[in-house]
MARGUFI-729623 format. One line per field, with one value per residue (C-alpha): residue in one letter; residue number from 1; x, y, z. Coordinates in nm, 4 decimals. Example, Ala and Ser with C-alpha at 12.3 -4.5 7.8 and 13.67 -1.06 7.14 Angstrom:
# residues 2
r: c(A, S) .
k: c(1, 2) .
px: c(1.2300, 1.3670) .
py: c(-0.4500, -0.1060) .
pz: c(0.7800, 0.7140) .
//
This chain:
# residues 235
r: c(M, K, V, A, A, V, I, L, A, A, S, A, E, S, A, L, A, D, A, D, G, I, P, S, V, R, R, I, A, D, L, A, W, S, G, G, A, T, P, L, V, V, V, S, V, D, A, D, G, A, V, A, A, A, L, A, G, A, A, V, T, L, A, E, P, A, P, T, D, Q, G, P, A, A, Q, M, S, R, G, A, Q, V, A, R, S, E, V, V, E, T, D, G, V, L, L, W, P, A, G, M, T, W, V, G, P, E, T, V, T, S, L, I, E, L, H, G, S, A, P, D, R, I, L, R, P, T, W, E, D, E, A, G, W, P, V, L, L, P, L, A, A, V, E, R, L, S, T, I, A, A, D, R, L, P, A, V, V, I, D, D, L, V, A, G, G, I, E, V, R, A, V, D, L, G, D, P, G, V, T, H, D, R, T, T, P, R, A, D, L, P, P, Y, L, G, P, P, E, P, A, A, G, H, V, H, E, W, G, S, A, A, A, D, S, P, D, D, A, P, L, E, G, P, A, L, A, P, Y, E, P, A, G, E, P, A, D) .
k: c(1, 2, 3, 4, 5, 6, 7, 8, 9, 10, 11, 12, 13, 14, 15, 16, 17, 18, 19, 20, 21, 22, 23, 24, 25, 26, 27, 28, 29, 30, 31, 32, 33, 34, 35, 36, 37, 38, 39, 40, 41, 42, 43, 44, 45, 46, 47, 48, 49, 50, 51, 52, 53, 54, 55, 56, 57, 58, 59, 60, 61, 62, 63, 64, 65, 66, 67, 68, 69, 70, 71, 72, 73, 74, 75, 76, 77, 78, 79, 80, 81, 82, 83, 84, 85, 86, 87, 88, 89, 90, 91, 92, 93, 94, 95, 96, 97, 98, 99, 100, 101, 102, 103, 104, 105, 106, 107, 108, 109, 110, 111, 112, 113, 114, 115, 116, 117, 118, 119, 120, 121, 122, 123, 124, 125, 126, 127, 128, 129, 130, 131, 132, 133, 134, 135, 136, 137, 138, 139, 140, 141, 142, 143, 144, 145, 146, 147, 148, 149, 150, 151, 152, 153, 154, 155, 156, 157, 158, 159, 160, 161, 162, 163, 164, 165, 166, 167, 168, 169, 170, 171, 172, 173, 174, 175, 176, 177, 178, 179, 180, 181, 182, 183, 184, 185, 186, 187, 188, 189, 190, 191, 192, 193, 194, 195, 196, 197, 198, 199, 200, 201, 202, 203, 204, 205, 206, 207, 208, 209, 210, 211, 212, 213, 214, 215, 216, 217, 218, 219, 220, 221, 222, 223, 224, 225, 226, 227, 228, 229, 230, 231, 232, 233, 234, 235) .
px: c(-18.0968, -17.9789, -18.1741, -18.0431, -18.1037, -18.1792, -18.1579, -18.3405, -18.2611, -18.4503, -18.1630, -17.7997, -17.9374, -18.1815, -17.8949, -17.6626, -17.9269, -17.8132, -17.9463, -17.8151, -17.4824, -17.4362, -17.5398, -17.8754, -17.7475, -17.4373, -17.6512, -17.8960, -17.6070, -17.4462, -17.7549, -17.8771, -17.5351, -17.5688, -17.8977, -17.7809, -17.8657, -17.6337, -17.5665, -17.6150, -17.7128, -17.7651, -17.9615, -17.8627, -17.7376, -17.3943, -17.2652, -16.9806, -16.8930, -17.0238, -17.2488, -16.9658, -16.7435, -17.0188, -17.0223, -16.6370, -16.5485, -16.8873, -16.9453, -17.1913, -17.2530, -17.3563, -17.5961, -17.7028, -18.0799, -18.2949, -18.4387, -18.6524, -18.9489, -18.9877, -19.1017, -19.0290, -19.0944, -18.8112, -18.5733, -18.6779, -18.6245, -18.2855, -18.1651, -18.2926, -18.1139, -17.7776, -17.8233, -17.8741, -17.5779, -17.3666, -17.5080, -17.7088, -17.8376, -18.0286, -18.3937, -18.5455, -18.4921, -18.5484, -18.6725, -18.5582, -18.6270, -18.3410, -18.5579, -18.6262, -18.3080, -18.4142, -18.5103, -18.3372, -18.1010, -18.3108, -18.6061, -18.3853, -18.2926, -18.6516, -18.7589, -18.4946, -18.5664, -18.9279, -18.8649, -18.7003, -19.0320, -19.2471, -19.0478, -19.3334, -19.4821, -19.4172, -19.3249, -19.4160, -19.3308, -19.5874, -19.5957, -19.9281, -20.0936, -19.9471, -19.7528, -19.3916, -19.0635, -18.8273, -19.0622, -18.9117, -19.0013, -18.9715, -18.8139, -19.1649, -19.2545, -18.9268, -18.9834, -19.3131, -19.1822, -19.1308, -19.5066, -19.5976, -19.6819, -19.4414, -19.6908, -19.7237, -19.5791, -19.3661, -19.6376, -19.8831, -19.6139, -19.6345, -20.0224, -20.0177, -19.7954, -20.0474, -20.3351, -20.1577, -20.1652, -19.8467, -19.9489, -19.8400, -19.8038, -19.7986, -19.5433, -19.5552, -19.1866, -19.2322, -18.9965, -19.1263, -18.8529, -19.0450, -19.2906, -19.1027, -18.8682, -18.5642, -18.7983, -18.8752, -18.5541, -18.4119, -18.4648, -18.8390, -18.9100, -19.1563, -18.9790, -18.8614, -19.0697, -18.9304, -19.1350, -19.3979, -19.2407, -18.9537, -19.0730, -18.9696, -19.0394, -18.6992, -18.4550, -18.1733, -17.8504, -17.8694, -17.6080, -17.4559, -17.3438, -17.1247, -16.9986, -16.8569, -16.6137, -16.2910, -16.2279, -15.9069, -16.0515, -15.9614, -16.2256, -16.4105, -16.5477, -16.8628, -16.8323, -17.0029, -17.2528, -17.2499, -17.5732, -17.8278, -18.1904, -18.4125, -18.5922, -18.6265, -18.3198, -18.0829, -18.0112) .
py: c(12.4254, 12.7685, 13.0250, 13.3700, 13.6100, 13.9648, 14.2004, 14.5290, 14.8581, 15.1572, 15.3783, 15.3511, 15.4250, 15.1378, 14.9055, 15.0206, 15.0324, 14.8607, 14.5034, 14.3994, 14.5451, 14.4638, 14.6485, 14.5102, 14.4020, 14.2382, 14.0376, 13.9197, 13.8354, 13.6170, 13.4257, 13.3969, 13.2333, 13.0110, 12.8876, 12.8008, 13.0927, 13.1726, 13.4112, 13.7082, 14.0467, 14.3661, 14.6265, 14.9750, 15.3150, 15.3603, 15.7153, 15.7027, 15.3252, 15.2619, 14.9779, 14.8195, 14.8537, 14.6794, 14.3914, 14.3394, 13.9623, 13.8658, 13.6998, 13.9568, 14.1648, 14.5129, 14.6456, 15.0120, 15.0340, 15.1040, 15.4441, 15.5108, 15.6307, 15.2737, 15.1436, 14.8455, 14.5892, 14.7402, 14.7079, 14.3338, 14.2738, 14.4626, 14.2405, 13.9219, 14.0218, 14.0787, 13.7435, 13.5583, 13.7297, 13.6080, 13.2516, 13.1722, 12.8542, 13.0696, 12.9452, 13.1087, 13.4266, 13.5154, 13.8756, 14.0051, 14.3616, 14.4940, 14.5466, 14.1753, 14.1170, 13.8331, 13.5559, 13.2397, 13.0430, 12.7434, 12.9221, 13.0019, 12.6289, 12.5147, 12.7584, 12.6415, 12.2745, 12.3344, 12.5193, 12.1889, 12.0050, 12.2955, 12.4947, 12.6779, 12.8371, 13.1418, 13.0462, 13.2741, 13.2018, 13.2824, 13.3392, 13.2858, 13.3029, 13.6416, 13.6512, 13.7372, 13.7679, 13.6614, 13.5556, 13.2998, 13.3774, 13.1058, 13.2114, 13.2567, 13.4960, 13.6913, 13.7329, 13.8924, 14.1623, 14.3909, 14.4009, 14.5387, 14.8994, 15.1369, 15.2406, 14.9021, 14.8518, 14.5361, 14.3266, 14.4300, 14.3266, 13.9675, 13.9896, 14.1092, 13.8118, 13.5745, 13.7516, 13.7079, 13.3327, 13.2379, 12.9828, 13.0764, 12.8449, 12.9818, 12.7884, 12.7887, 12.7677, 12.8582, 13.1583, 13.4957, 13.6720, 13.6429, 13.8998, 14.0927, 14.3492, 14.5222, 14.7719, 14.4806, 14.4114, 14.0819, 13.9948, 14.0688, 13.8346, 13.5486, 13.2211, 13.0405, 12.7289, 12.5804, 12.4062, 12.1578, 11.9217, 11.9243, 12.1592, 11.9241, 11.6006, 11.5111, 11.6314, 11.8560, 11.9879, 12.3640, 12.5946, 12.3370, 12.6106, 12.7848, 12.4395, 12.3657, 12.6425, 12.6005, 12.8197, 12.9548, 13.0533, 13.3983, 13.6761, 13.8092, 14.1609, 14.2736, 14.2709, 14.5809, 14.5065, 14.7472, 14.9310, 14.8324, 14.9404, 14.7062, 14.4701, 14.0964, 13.8910, 13.7878, 13.4366) .
pz: c(6.1570, 6.2509, 6.4548, 6.4899, 6.7702, 6.6545, 6.9636, 6.8888, 7.0694, 6.9917, 7.1101, 7.2194, 7.5773, 7.5756, 7.4548, 7.7259, 7.9990, 8.3143, 8.3780, 8.7039, 8.6517, 8.2803, 7.9698, 7.8438, 7.5018, 7.6463, 7.8908, 7.6189, 7.3699, 7.6401, 7.7353, 7.3688, 7.2913, 7.5873, 7.4808, 7.1377, 6.9090, 6.6298, 6.4699, 6.7109, 6.5714, 6.7562, 6.5797, 6.7385, 6.6746, 6.8225, 6.7371, 7.0015, 6.9959, 7.3486, 7.2159, 7.0475, 7.3653, 7.5634, 7.3196, 7.3319, 7.3585, 7.2222, 6.8796, 6.7766, 6.4599, 6.5408, 6.2646, 6.1950, 6.2017, 5.9163, 5.8859, 6.2005, 5.9874, 5.8295, 6.1732, 6.3913, 6.1351, 5.9237, 6.2105, 6.2486, 5.8767, 5.8947, 6.1738, 5.9962, 5.6744, 5.8428, 6.0211, 5.6896, 5.5269, 5.8303, 5.8123, 5.4866, 5.6527, 5.8982, 5.9021, 6.1979, 6.3853, 6.7442, 6.7666, 7.1059, 7.2472, 7.4405, 7.7421, 7.7887, 7.9798, 8.2235, 7.9618, 8.0758, 7.8261, 7.8792, 7.7122, 7.4080, 7.3938, 7.4261, 7.1425, 6.8972, 6.9615, 6.9115, 6.5923, 6.4720, 6.4996, 6.4008, 6.1529, 5.9724, 6.2916, 6.4808, 6.8418, 7.1161, 7.4895, 7.7515, 8.1298, 8.3102, 7.9586, 7.8780, 7.5430, 7.5767, 7.3975, 7.2240, 6.9332, 6.7045, 6.3285, 6.0815, 5.7389, 5.5711, 5.8442, 5.8158, 5.4428, 5.4979, 5.7452, 5.4491, 5.3977, 5.7383, 5.7791, 5.9517, 6.2126, 6.3586, 6.7101, 6.7653, 6.9314, 6.6542, 6.3946, 6.5191, 6.5142, 6.1543, 6.0658, 6.2062, 6.0641, 5.7208, 5.7593, 5.9469, 6.2251, 6.5789, 6.8724, 7.2363, 7.4539, 7.8333, 7.9258, 8.2828, 8.2547, 8.3977, 8.2017, 7.8828, 8.0000, 8.2871, 8.1403, 8.2944, 8.4929, 8.7245, 8.9444, 8.8851, 9.2659, 9.2309, 8.9512, 9.0142, 9.0621, 8.7451, 8.6954, 8.3799, 8.1140, 8.2411, 7.9807, 7.7347, 7.4543, 7.1764, 7.3528, 7.4727, 7.7192, 7.6194, 7.7766, 7.8499, 7.7214, 7.4787, 7.2349, 7.5084, 7.6175, 7.2753, 7.3015, 7.4869, 7.7806, 7.6384, 7.3046, 7.1907, 7.2542, 6.9543, 6.9376, 6.7551, 6.3746, 6.1942, 5.9342, 5.6356, 5.6043, 5.3354, 5.3120, 5.5019, 5.2686, 5.2254, 5.3421, 5.0591, 4.9962) .
//
């Protein structure tokens, strides 16, 4: 079971926006990796190479966005397509707006574990009954992204997938970072509570993916994905 993280930045400025002293996409990539997501894809324009520089040392693929007139769903599909070209076994995708910088790695781990027991459902974390991000899409939902109209905003894209017949499960993981974006200073976040019970019915070890890598492993920089028109992910 492989679940990718697709980090979506509407602009280079959004990708590089400060998140407690770290560029947003770098903070998200590091915590997604710590939580067990792989592969990691950042969808962002990068005219001057600053986004790639911010990702130096991270095992991330930097993908050029789909044309902006194709809308948010096309950017999601583009990221998913690149993820599946990197790891063909990818069967789920965490869609992650670049503004959501305070999500905990434990939340990533919980969503991935729950995907193993509910592989056909969209999984959406909540905080105090408010739906948040990242949203985990199963493969069936990823393949339907190409059917979503260009004028649909990201949250509405998820609603459209659910209206189209993909079941959704809201998951209370006790993480305020799923609804509080970087406009809320990290120090002002409500306290992290954690899930009331293990999401998939058993206790896991947080950050296991990071623990598998030796401390002296060579640093990797971001790979660059060749541009292809957004569409259904290739097998």
